[in-house]
N, CA, C and O atoms as a DFTB+ gen file, in Angstrom:
308 C
 N C O
     1  1      25.050       9.124     -13.200
     2  2      24.745       9.539     -11.842
     3  2      25.351       8.527     -10.877
     4  3      25.190       7.320     -11.053
     5  1      26.019       9.004      -9.899
     6  2      26.689       8.141      -8.929
     7  2      25.667       7.475      -8.026
     8  3      24.646       8.069      -7.680
     9  1      25.946       6.257      -7.652
    10  2      25.089       5.536      -6.727
    11  2      25.817       5.445      -5.394
    12  3      26.557       4.495      -5.139
    13  1      25.599       6.439      -4.555
    14  2      26.256       6.500      -3.247
    15  2      25.321       5.968      -2.170
    16  3      25.110       6.618      -1.146
    17  1      24.771       4.803      -2.400
    18  2      23.807       4.219      -1.476
    19  2      24.530       3.649      -0.263
    20  3      25.135       2.579      -0.333
    21  1      24.462       4.368       0.838
    22  2      25.074       3.909       2.089
    23  2      24.029       3.317       3.018
    24  3      24.298       3.083       4.196
    25  1      22.851       3.080       2.494
    26  2      21.748       2.560       3.280
    27  2      22.006       1.106       3.659
    28  3      22.661       0.367       2.925
    29  1      21.490       0.715       4.799
    30  2      21.605      -0.678       5.224
    31  2      20.471      -1.519       4.649
    32  3      20.436      -2.732       4.853
    33  1      19.531      -0.877       3.924
    34  2      18.423      -1.610       3.311
    35  2      18.936      -2.487       2.183
    36  3      19.727      -2.049       1.348
    37  1      18.480      -3.718       2.169
    38  2      18.867      -4.670       1.137
    39  2      17.647      -4.996       0.283
    40  3      16.562      -5.233       0.815
    41  1      17.819      -5.009      -1.028
    42  2      16.738      -5.404      -1.908
    43  2      16.561      -6.913      -1.842
    44  3      17.539      -7.661      -1.845
    45  1      15.330      -7.350      -1.784
    46  2      15.038      -8.777      -1.800
    47  2      15.207      -9.301      -3.229
    48  3      15.731     -10.394      -3.443
    49  1      14.754      -8.508      -4.195
    50  2      14.883      -8.847      -5.612
    51  2      15.813      -7.813      -6.231
    52  3      15.407      -6.680      -6.488
    53  1      17.051      -8.201      -6.468
    54  2      18.059      -7.262      -6.968
    55  2      17.680      -6.656      -8.320
    56  3      18.073      -5.528      -8.618
    57  1      16.928      -7.381      -9.134
    58  2      16.537      -6.888     -10.445
    59  2      15.554      -5.730     -10.353
    60  3      15.285      -5.080     -11.364
    61  1      15.018      -5.455      -9.187
    62  2      14.048      -4.374      -9.004
    63  2      14.718      -3.011      -8.856
    64  3      14.029      -1.991      -8.837
    65  1      16.034      -2.971      -8.751
    66  2      16.761      -1.716      -8.517
    67  2      16.422      -0.644      -9.551
    68  3      16.132       0.494      -9.183
    69  1      16.454      -0.989     -10.827
    70  2      16.190      -0.016     -11.893
    71  2      14.755       0.497     -11.816
    72  3      14.510       1.689     -12.000
    73  1      13.814      -0.394     -11.548
    74  2      12.408       0.015     -11.459
    75  2      12.186       0.943     -10.274
    76  3      11.426       1.906     -10.379
    77  1      12.837       0.671      -9.151
    78  2      12.699       1.536      -7.979
    79  2      13.324       2.907      -8.229
    80  3      12.780       3.925      -7.804
    81  1      14.454       2.935      -8.911
    82  2      15.074       4.219      -9.266
    83  2      14.145       5.015     -10.171
    84  3      13.998       6.225     -10.003
    85  1      13.518       4.342     -11.129
    86  2      12.588       5.020     -12.031
    87  2      11.401       5.575     -11.252
    88  3      10.965       6.697     -11.510
    89  1      10.874       4.804     -10.303
    90  2       9.774       5.286      -9.463
    91  2      10.189       6.539      -8.691
    92  3       9.409       7.481      -8.548
    93  1      11.425       6.534      -8.197
    94  2      11.933       7.677      -7.438
    95  2      11.952       8.940      -8.300
    96  3      11.505      10.004      -7.872
    97  1      12.473       8.807      -9.515
    98  2      12.547       9.966     -10.401
    99  2      11.163      10.443     -10.827
   100  3      10.921      11.648     -10.897
   101  1      10.253       9.515     -11.111
   102  2       8.891       9.895     -11.493
   103  2       8.172      10.595     -10.348
   104  3       7.491      11.598     -10.562
   105  1       8.320      10.069      -9.132
   106  2       7.676      10.679      -7.972
   107  2       8.210      12.082      -7.740
   108  3       7.436      13.007      -7.493
   109  1       9.515      12.249      -7.817
   110  2      10.119      13.567      -7.615
   111  2       9.638      14.550      -8.679
   112  3       9.343      15.704      -8.371
   113  1       9.560      14.103      -9.909
   114  2       9.120      14.969     -11.000
   115  2       7.676      15.401     -10.785
   116  3       7.348      16.574     -10.963
   117  1       6.810      14.465     -10.404
   118  2       5.409      14.797     -10.147
   119  2       5.265      15.806      -9.020
   120  3       4.381      16.663      -9.055
   121  1       6.135      15.704      -8.018
   122  2       6.069      16.594      -6.867
   123  2       6.834      17.897      -7.089
   124  3       6.786      18.798      -6.251
   125  1       7.537      17.998      -8.216
   126  2       8.307      19.207      -8.516
   127  2       9.575      19.321      -7.690
   128  3      10.029      20.425      -7.389
   129  1      10.146      18.187      -7.326
   130  2      11.350      18.160      -6.494
   131  2      12.533      17.767      -7.373
   132  3      12.459      16.790      -8.118
   133  1      13.615      18.522      -7.289
   134  2      14.813      18.256      -8.075
   135  2      15.684      17.223      -7.368
   136  3      16.073      17.415      -6.216
   137  1      15.990      16.125      -8.062
   138  2      16.884      15.088      -7.533
   139  2      18.317      15.555      -7.771
   140  3      18.628      16.011      -8.871
   141  1      19.200      15.458      -6.774
   142  2      20.600      15.869      -6.963
   143  2      21.281      15.033      -8.053
   144  3      21.197      13.805      -8.045
   145  1      21.950      15.703      -8.983
   146  2      22.612      15.015     -10.089
   147  2      23.782      14.155      -9.620
   148  3      24.124      13.164     -10.266
   149  1      24.394      14.531      -8.501
   150  2      25.551      13.773      -8.013
   151  2      25.151      12.550      -7.188
   152  3      26.015      11.781      -6.767
   153  1      23.850      12.363      -6.952
   154  2      23.381      11.203      -6.214
   155  2      23.453      11.344      -4.698
   156  3      23.087      10.420      -3.971
   157  1      23.923      12.498      -4.216
   158  2      24.039      12.717      -2.773
   159  2      22.777      13.418      -2.272
   160  3      22.493      14.549      -2.667
   161  1      22.034      12.757      -1.414
   162  2      20.759      13.281      -0.931
   163  2      20.885      14.025       0.395
   164  3      19.893      14.531       0.921
   165  1      22.094      14.092       0.936
   166  2      22.309      14.693       2.246
   167  2      21.954      16.165       2.336
   168  3      21.680      16.669       3.425
   169  1      21.954      16.858       1.212
   170  2      21.627      18.287       1.227
   171  2      20.168      18.567       0.913
   172  3      19.750      19.724       0.858
   173  1      19.394      17.510       0.708
   174  2      17.968      17.707       0.424
   175  2      17.210      17.942       1.721
   176  3      17.620      17.489       2.789
   177  1      16.113      18.649       1.610
   178  2      15.253      18.891       2.759
   179  2      14.553      17.578       3.124
   180  3      14.041      16.880       2.249
   181  1      14.534      17.252       4.394
   182  2      13.933      16.010       4.862
   183  2      12.483      15.899       4.427
   184  3      12.013      14.812       4.090
   185  1      11.784      17.001       4.432
   186  2      10.379      16.998       4.017
   187  2      10.246      16.506       2.574
   188  3       9.336      15.741       2.255
   189  1      11.158      16.948       1.705
   190  2      11.097      16.533       0.297
   191  2      11.395      15.048       0.132
   192  3      10.708      14.358      -0.621
   193  1      12.408      14.555       0.826
   194  2      12.721      13.130       0.713
   195  2      11.577      12.288       1.272
   196  3      11.284      11.212       0.750
   197  1      10.939      12.768       2.320
   198  2       9.777      12.074       2.883
   199  2       8.602      12.051       1.933
   200  3       7.892      11.049       1.840
   201  1       8.389      13.154       1.223
   202  2       7.306      13.207       0.239
   203  2       7.564      12.228      -0.895
   204  3       6.650      11.547      -1.361
   205  1       8.821      12.163      -1.337
   206  2       9.175      11.219      -2.409
   207  2       8.950       9.788      -1.917
   208  3       8.337       8.981      -2.616
   209  1       9.438       9.476      -0.729
   210  2       9.275       8.133      -0.169
   211  2       7.816       7.766       0.033
   212  3       7.419       6.632      -0.235
   213  1       7.019       8.707       0.501
   214  2       5.592       8.460       0.691
   215  2       4.885       8.189      -0.621
   216  3       4.017       7.321      -0.706
   217  1       5.267       8.945      -1.650
   218  2       4.681       8.759      -2.968
   219  2       5.045       7.384      -3.523
   220  3       4.197       6.694      -4.089
   221  1       6.304       6.990      -3.360
   222  2       6.745       5.673      -3.819
   223  2       5.990       4.574      -3.080
   224  3       5.532       3.613      -3.697
   225  1       5.859       4.710      -1.772
   226  2       5.150       3.709      -0.971
   227  2       3.708       3.581      -1.424
   228  3       3.189       2.473      -1.552
   229  1       3.058       4.717      -1.668
   230  2       1.674       4.712      -2.127
   231  2       1.556       3.955      -3.453
   232  3       0.635       3.161      -3.643
   233  1       2.495       4.207      -4.363
   234  2       2.472       3.523      -5.661
   235  2       2.730       2.027      -5.516
   236  3       2.063       1.220      -6.163
   237  1       3.689       1.651      -4.675
   238  2       3.994       0.236      -4.491
   239  2       2.803      -0.512      -3.896
   240  3       2.528      -1.647      -4.285
   241  1       2.104       0.107      -2.967
   242  2       0.909      -0.514      -2.388
   243  2      -0.160      -0.660      -3.463
   244  3      -0.830      -1.690      -3.538
   245  1      -0.321       0.357      -4.290
   246  2      -1.305       0.292      -5.366
   247  2      -0.972      -0.836      -6.342
   248  3      -1.863      -1.582      -6.748
   249  1       0.291      -0.969      -6.721
   250  2       0.726      -2.042      -7.619
   251  2       0.450      -3.406      -6.985
   252  3      -0.064      -4.307      -7.648
   253  1       0.790      -3.557      -5.708
   254  2       0.572      -4.830      -5.017
   255  2      -0.913      -5.163      -4.939
   256  3      -1.294      -6.316      -5.142
   257  1      -1.760      -4.172      -4.646
   258  2      -3.200      -4.403      -4.571
   259  2      -3.750      -4.860      -5.924
   260  3      -4.594      -5.754      -5.991
   261  1      -3.262      -4.236      -7.003
   262  2      -3.715      -4.625      -8.335
   263  2      -3.294      -6.054      -8.653
   264  3      -4.076      -6.823      -9.213
   265  1      -2.069      -6.411      -8.300
   266  2      -1.597      -7.774      -8.553
   267  2      -2.379      -8.782      -7.721
   268  3      -2.739      -9.851      -8.214
   269  1      -2.642      -8.447      -6.462
   270  2      -3.409      -9.359      -5.613
   271  2      -4.834      -9.506      -6.117
   272  3      -5.396     -10.601      -6.074
   273  1      -5.419      -8.429      -6.590
   274  2      -6.782      -8.499      -7.116
   275  2      -6.824      -9.388      -8.356
   276  3      -7.784     -10.132      -8.560
   277  1      -5.789      -9.309      -9.175
   278  2      -5.710     -10.161     -10.359
   279  2      -5.529     -11.616      -9.997
   280  3      -6.100     -12.493     -10.645
   281  1      -4.746     -11.885      -8.978
   282  2      -4.514     -13.258      -8.542
   283  2      -5.741     -13.820      -7.850
   284  3      -5.995     -15.022      -7.930
   285  1      -6.505     -12.979      -7.175
   286  2      -7.699     -13.456      -6.468
   287  2      -8.686     -14.041      -7.456
   288  3      -9.380     -15.010      -7.145
   289  1      -8.757     -13.453      -8.660
   290  2      -9.642     -13.978      -9.685
   291  2      -9.251     -15.366     -10.132
   292  3     -10.111     -16.152     -10.531
   293  1      -7.963     -15.686     -10.072
   294  2      -7.473     -17.005     -10.476
   295  2      -7.893     -18.080      -9.471
   296  3      -8.145     -19.224      -9.850
   297  1      -7.968     -17.713      -8.201
   298  2      -8.268     -18.694      -7.149
   299  2      -9.758     -18.914      -6.945
   300  3     -10.144     -19.877      -6.282
   301  1     -10.599     -18.063      -7.487
   302  2     -12.037     -18.167      -7.203
   303  2     -12.766     -19.040      -8.211
   304  3     -13.997     -19.084      -8.205
   305  1     -12.035     -19.740      -9.079
   306  2     -12.689     -20.598     -10.079
   307  2     -13.182     -21.872      -9.493
   308  3     -13.754     -22.698     -10.204
């Protein structure tokens, strides 16, 4: 699949690219949205891309909350 990322967004941790791509595909699959095989998202409905992005954001916040909750236990000793 081609990576035609023309976004100005820069990853802070470059190694996270594969994990973020996996999250994107999982979110789309859960929502029943077909990801374009050619990697070009320009023909997708904005509503669908927004739903995928919202789902990813929700998951990332959940992951961060779980990590913070785990770290909070370390500091309360």
